[in-house]
C-alpha positions, 0 to 999 in steps of 0.5 A: 155186614154193610157197615151198619152198626146196632144203632142204625139197625134199630132206627131202620127197624123202627122206620120199617115197623111204622111204614109197613105195620106190625102185620106185614113186618115178618113177611118183609123181613123174610123178603129182605133176608132172601134178597141179602142172602142172594146178594151175598151169594152173587158177590161170592160167585163173582169174587170166586170167578175173578180169583179163578181168572186171576189164577189162570192169568198168573199161570199163563204169565209164569208159563210164558216167562219160563218159555221166554227164559228157556229160549233166551238161555238156548240162544245165549248158549248156542254157538250159531248165535252170530250177526250177519251184515246184509250184502250190498246191492247186486248188479242187475243184467243191463239188457235193453227193454226191447230185446227179446230172448228166444227161449227155444234157441237161447238166442236174443232177437232185437226188435229194431234192426239197427241194434247190435245182437247181444251174446247168448244169455248164458255167455255173460258173466256177472260181476261179484259185488261182495267185499271179498271179490278181487279187482281182477273180476272187473276186467272180465265183465263185458260193458253193456252195449248201447 
């Protein structure tokens, strides 16, 4: 039970007989037996609870492993599994900060009178920065005005 052998049990009973006395010894023995029974019952409940949790974790672990294996298989079988290099930075429209675009007419108005008027917003061409772009496009891109 608790690693107590027969000689230890005899010693414990002898000490209990001397301390408690022969009149109350049966009542004390019943109380100790109830306490030991409740302790065993509680230990078994905790043990079962831990086993249930372990089984639950094991099933969740196996489900996750199965799902991961399925996803891995789908990714490896897929023809769309390719890596794309990110593109380079794109050119930003080089307008002055103090230029205002008139939304109704599509015209740009400069805030200072000494600035040249810029072309309409839709008339500027943007430079293609992709690696496949030809060098011919650079000739058609207007230089920013200063």
